[in-house]
Phi, psi and omega in degrees: 000133181243156171242131183206157173276162181299135180205167182276065179243161179251130178222147182289320182231119179244127181245124181261116180107123182253036174279199182301309182291323180297315178292321177294322178294330176284323181293322184301304178294330179300319179289345177258010176086016181253135180274146176216164175232137181254126176257124187220138180297320181289142185281342182223164172292136183265129180258025180223172182133186182281158177283164180222133177273136181244120178267172185307321181294329176293320178293327174298319179293318180295327176296321179292331179277353174087012183238004183298315181300315183293318182288333175298326180288344182254352187285151178234135179295125181275127178233150179171161179273171177300124178090345181228132179220148180222137182222116177293131177260310173226188180295334182242011183226131179231131170270127179226157177214152171231120179267132185238147174300148186304320188294343179278346183236023183270152174058230181290348183283344185293123186277139177237331181282121181304325179297319179290324178299315179293317179298315181294319180295316178297325179290324182286333182251023184299339180266000178279165179306149186296330181294326177292314180298322181295320179298315182291323180296325183273356182293140177292139181299323184288354179261359185262140177205157175232141181212152175284146174284136180254150176206160174252126183298142184305323181295335177293329180285334179282318188265339187287152174268123183256003175217138174224110186064232178258024178247134178223178181235159179206165179063215182301332180296334180263317193215047177305131186218163177295162184273016193291338179239005176065038184242003182300302179292322180299318181291333175292322175296320175299317177307313185298316179298311184295317180297317178299317179297312183294319178295316182294324177291319180293324185267000181288122176071024180263005184303323184273000181278159175289165180300320179297316179294320178300311181299318179300317181290321179294317180296323176296321177294321178291325176297321179294320175303308179301318181297319182290327188266337189302308185290326177297309183285336174297315179297316178297315181294321178295318180299312181292326178299313180294319178294322179298323178295316181297318181288318190264339184284147177260359181266119179301323180294315179297317177300319182295314179298315179297323178294320176296316179298320178297316181295325181283315186277332186227070180296324174257099186290344182261002183300331184294337182279348180270359181295144177234119181284356177090182184278148176289000000 
């Protein structure tokens, strides 16, 4: 796997973005003997950022990528109250977040000044344990930020085109979703395993084929990847979409309708963690 800036070079597999899904997607074909190049805006690998929760299905994907055992030795149990989470990164560094209903951050209310972000957060968690308030109080201002949660509506996943020629999407580019079930990063890892498997099968033994035949086989492999992932990410996106409506809406009627839909479509709310993306 290489890291390079964009240039007029030819590579069989080019991956745009060196985040969680991008690096996993590079690792998957690498383990199948396929070379790839990763194009990333940052000049170096970043050793900072937010924490990520990993559910059992994510660990299955990481095991297929060959890094599960090492990461298990570094993992920390995430604990936190509803709307507030904290994850120790090092002895002197903690990643924390506070999730707020949309109406509290709409329009002119959306905070940009770090001082106001800290002030607003402390006011909102004034009834939480003192140790949580102390951690936020001691946070450096330049480390604070507020952002809207982004998501892709479920119907976009049904109707959207996820492949064009020999180009496809994975991770947030395919299925950005709310954090309500902790599957955003995990589903990106699943994407990497499935894409690596489909590409390696499509590219196996194509050296003697013509360029047109090679392209046709790669496109067929990408179509298989999209087929395998579409219904999985549609289910996750629908689940997080409905929960997001319940959390963010101020209308009791809208909350009730979303709640009924959630109860009908997802009777087992934990079923998504039992998913297995299969072998690489």
